[in-house]
N, C-alpha and C positions, 0 to 999 in steps of 0.2 A: 393371391397365391399363383394364379396363372401368369400374371404379369411378371412376377419375380422369376418364374421358370424361363419365360421368354428372354428376360434380361440376362439371365445366366447363360442361356444358349447363345445369345448374340455376343456376349462378352467372350465366351469360349471360342466362337468362330473368329472373332476379331483377333484374339491372341494367337490362334493357329495361323491366321493369315499373315500376321506380323512376323511370326517365327519363320514361316515359309518364305517370306519376302526378304528377311534380313541377309541371307547369303547373297541374294541378287543385288541388294543395295551395296553391300561391301565390295562385291565384284565391280559394280558400276563406278564406285569411288576410287578404285585402284588406278593409279596414273598410267596412262599409255601415251607416248609421244606420237606426233604425226610429222611425216617428212615435210620439211619446209617451214616448220614452226620457228618463230623468232627466238633468238638467244641474246646473250649480252652483246656479243660482237659479230656473231655469224648466225645464219639459219642452220637448223639441224638437217643434215643429209648423211645418212649412215654409209660407212664404207662396206662394200660387198664382201662377204666372207672369203671369197677366193683371193681378193686383193689383200685382205688382212693377213692371210697366211703367207702371201708373197712378200709382204712388207717385213714380216718376222723372219722370213728366209733371207731377205736382203741384209738385214741387220745381223744375221747369224747368231741369233739369241741362244743362250745356253742357261742352265740352271744357276750359273754363277753371276748372271746379269741382274741388274735392278732396272726395270723398265718403268718410265713415267710417260703417260699419255696425256697430252695437253688438250683439254676440251674433250673429255672421254665419252660424252653422250650416254648411250645405253650400256657402255662398258664392254663392248664386244672385243676391242683390241686387247684390253687388260685381261679379260677372261681367256682369250685365245692364248696369250702369253703364259698365263698361269697354268693352263693345261699342258704346256711344255715344261713345267717345273720352274718357271721364272717368277721371282717375286716382283709384283707389278702394282703400280699405283695409278689411279685415274684422278685427274684434277678437273672438276666440272663445276661451273658456276650455278647451274640450276639445281636446287635441292631435291626437286622431284626426280630428276634424272639420277642423282646420287642414290636416292632410295631405290629406284628401279634397278640400278646397276648392282646394288647389294643383293636384291632379290634374285637377279639373274645369276650372280656369282654363286649364291647359295644353291640355287636350282641346278647349276652345273657342277656342283661339288668342289668348287675351288675357293671358297670363302677364306680359307687359311692362307692362300697365296695372293689373292686379288683383294685390293682394298681401294676405297674411293673416298675422296675428300671434297667437300663443298668449298671452293676456293677461287680466287682471282689469279690467273696464271702469271700476271705481272706483279703480283704482290706475294708470291709464294716461292720459296727456295727449292728448286729441283736440281741443284748442282751435283747431288750425289748419284744421279742417274747415270748408268753406263749406256743405256739406250733410250732415245727420246723419239716419240711418235706424235704426229699431229696431222690434222686435216683442217687447216685454217686458211683465211684469205691472204693474198700476197702481202698486203700492208702489215698484217699481223706477223707474218714470217719475217719481214724486214725489221719490225720492231723488236722481235725476239733475237734476231741475228747477232747483235753485239753481246747479248747475254750468253748465247750458245757458244760463241767463239772464245769465251772466258772459261768454258767448262774444261774438264780434264782432257788432254789430248788423247785421242783414240775413242772418245765417245761417239757412238753412231747415232745419226739423226735421219729419220725416215719420214717423208711427208707424202701425203696423197694430193695429187693434182697440181699443186703450186710449188714453184721453185724459190730460190733466194737470189734472183737477179744475177749479178756478176760473180757471185760465188758459185762456180760451176760444180755440179754434183759429181761424186766419184762413180756413181752408177745410176742408170735410169732404165726402168722396165715398163712394159705395157701389159695389162691384164684386162681382157674384155673391154678394150677401148678406153681404159683408165690408166693414168700414168702415176708411177711412184718414183721418188727420188731418194737417193742415199748420199749423205755426206759423212765424212769422218773428220771430227774436229782436229785440225792440225796443231802441232807444237809450234811455238814461236821460235823461228830460227834466224830472223833478220839480225844482222850484226857482224862483228868481227870476232873470229875464233882463232885461237893460237894453240899450237902444240909442238912438241919436239919430235923429230924423226931420227932415224939412224944416221942421217947425213946432215942434220942441222935442224932448222926451225921451219914451221909451216904456218901460213896465214890464210884463212878462208874468210872472204868478205862476201856476205850474202844479203840479197834483197829478197823480199817475200811478198807474194800476193796470194793470200789464203794458203792452199796446199801446193802452190807452185813457187819455186825459188830459182834464182839465178845469181851470178856473181863471178868471182875470180878466186883462183887458188894459186898461191905462190909458195914454192919450196926453195929455200936458200935464195930468196929474192927472184927466182925465175918463175915466170907465170906459166901455169899449166892449164890448158883448156879442159873443161869438164863437160860431160854430157850425161844423158839418161838420168837426170836428177829427179828423184821421186821423194815425196814426203807423205806418209800414210800414218796419221796419228802422231806418235812420237818416234816412229821409225824413219830414218833418213838414209838415203843411198845415192851414190853417184859414181861415175867413172872419170878418171883424170889422166892426162898424159898426151904426148904427141905421137907416140909409136903405138899402133894398135896392138902389136904383139906384146908390148910391155905396159899396156894400160893398167892403171891401178884401180881396183874396185873397192870403194869405201862403203862400209855399212856401219850404222850406229843407232843408238837409242838416245834421244834427247831427254835430259832431266834438268829442267830449269836452265842454268848457265853452263851445263856440262854435256858433252857428248862422249859416250863410251862405246867403242865398237871394234871392228876388225878391218884390216886392209889386206888385200891380196894383189900381187903383181902377176899378171898373166895367169898361168896355171900353177904358180908357186904356192908355198905354204902361207897360211894366214898369220898375221901378227896383230898385236893390239895397238889401238890408238885412242888417246883421250885428249879432247880439245876443251878449252875453257873460253867462254865468251868474255872479251875484255871491253867491247863497245856494243851497246844495244841501240838499234835503230827504231 
């Protein structure tokens, strides 16, 4: 009888010990990443919170945007964007990181805006993003560059630390000795564009290197030098003419093979112009 009581007591103590230990075991099993740990293509080094906010400021994110973070790690960029009312998706290859990101989003109260997907960024369609963020190595940026350049003109791309070689950034900032770069995906404007003017026809022959373009403008066969050429997303502008006082200011929006916009001579009234691309380079 005494032995049975001892067994009952021991069993009860063992059960109590196991119950007391179970939360500790659960906590110990919860995944926590470590800085420098290996990933599929890069090691994990988190972006500091101050730089995260600066990157979102550079991109001028609004609740109308759809942000995709490539290699989203612990989800901090996606969560920070979601806190600004932005619908945001993180693509991350490590499933443990994805689970951690979902826990973090829930803890921050943005699980409805922030989502995460276990995925290979080179095998996933992110073309619907209006803002793209990433902290990848240079060779990965260059591998992604052709894909990015096919995205909708005006898409903003922000990277931490590494650029895209000869595609010069539209903006560059430093925060606590770390660098971030911004690119705006440019429309494709290379080619020959034709339109009618009040005095005849016009031909705009353009060459393009990323967001920079050059070329010639002929009105009624007479070449007009142009300057201050800018291309920001699908917005194009330039000045043309020989006489500074009568310089024509062209502004327009590129939509495939059409440009629709306005032209103003000097301080005069604006008039509309619509050009069609007849030759693509």
